[in-house]
LOSEDREN-729204 format. One record per residue (C-alpha): x, y, z; residue in three letters. Coordinates in steps of 0.05 Angstrom, whole numbers, plus 5000, padded with zeros to 4 digits. Layout:
N
XYZALA;...
This chain:
146
327341431576MET;331440901548THR;334041131461ASP;329540591440SER;323540961479ALA;325441781462LYS;326041311389LEU;319340981387ASN;315941621406GLU;319842111347VAL;316341491313ARG;310341551334ASP;309342371317ALA;311142291253CYS;306741801251HIS;301442351276ARG;303642871226PHE;305142601168ALA;296942291178ASP;295443171190VAL;301043571131ALA;299843061081ALA;294943481045PRO;299144121047PHE;305043701032CYS;302343480977HIS;296944120946ILE;293443700900THR;287644210903ASP;284845020914ALA;283644950976GLU;289444530997HIS;293745080974TYR;290145680993GLU;290545401059MET;297145191056ALA;299045891043MET;295746121099GLU;299445731142LEU;306645841108VAL;304446531127GLU;302646471196SER;308346101210LEU;313046621173PHE;310047041232GLU;311746671291GLU;317946321267ALA;325146641278GLU;331146781240ASP;335146371274SER;336345661214PRO;336045181277ASP;329245321291ASP;324044731266PRO;318545201245LEU;324345501177ASN;323644771157ALA;316744611161MET;316245371110ILE;321044961067SER;317744431059ILE;310844731050LEU;315045261001SER;316744670967ASP;309644310955ALA;306645060934ILE;311245120881GLU;310044350854ASN;303244470862TYR;304045170824GLU;308044810765CYS;303544340754THR;297844780738LYS;300445260695ARG;303044710660GLU;296444370659LEU;292944970655LEU;297145180592GLU;296744540557PHE;289044630566GLU;290845230527GLN;294944920472GLN;289644340465ALA;283044760451SER;286245190407GLU;285844880344GLY;281944330309PRO;282343580349ALA;286443290300ASP;292243710303LEU;291743850376SER;292143030379MET;299443010326LEU;302143470370ARG;301143150442LEU;303542570403LEU;310042940383ILE;311343300448ASP;310342640484GLN;314142250450HIS;318242700435ARG;317942650360LEU;321443100310GLY;318943220234MET;321642630220ALA;320242190257ASP;312342090233LEU;313541720170PRO;304941620167GLU;304442260148ILE;310842350087GLY;317042730096SER;318943360139LYS;316443760098SER;308143560098MET;308943390172VAL;311044020179SER;304144320122ARG;299943970180VAL;303244270246LEU;302445010212SER;294644810185GLY;295844850120GLU;294544180097ARG;290243680149SER;291542990162LEU;288142460111SER;283841830139LYS;292141440114LYS;294741910163HIS;289841840226ILE;289841090214GLN;296040910212ALA;298441470271LEU;293641100305SER;296940360293ASN;303740620305ARG;300840990382PHE;295940440392ARG;290240950406ILE;283441000380ASP;282341460319PRO;277341800344GLY;281742090400LEU;283842480318PHE;275842760309PHE;
């Protein structure tokens, strides 16, 4: 077999592998997460302790995918919990602050740093004027604050 033929064979095998492994290498749902966990456990039982065992490379790839899914899932759950804990306007304001990495002084639409602090602590509410100004600045629908 020529080198070119060997490369083509490996390339074809990689494509077949990618087609089958894609749901486990980029986990997006609970079903594939559970399947990936089972697959890693079975590979652990079959893999040799040698770093040259190709199963160890697969375990590493799957472990990374599992960790990424778990981190993403945890972040989404924390975000959802935080967003549902308070009033819509306050949740939206916190989201804007977080997404745009803003500080207390970066929101002149609300007023001074102390006013922003009072709004975030729940002492004060956003007024219609604040909401309109924030909506204009961030180009979002004012209804998102309600």
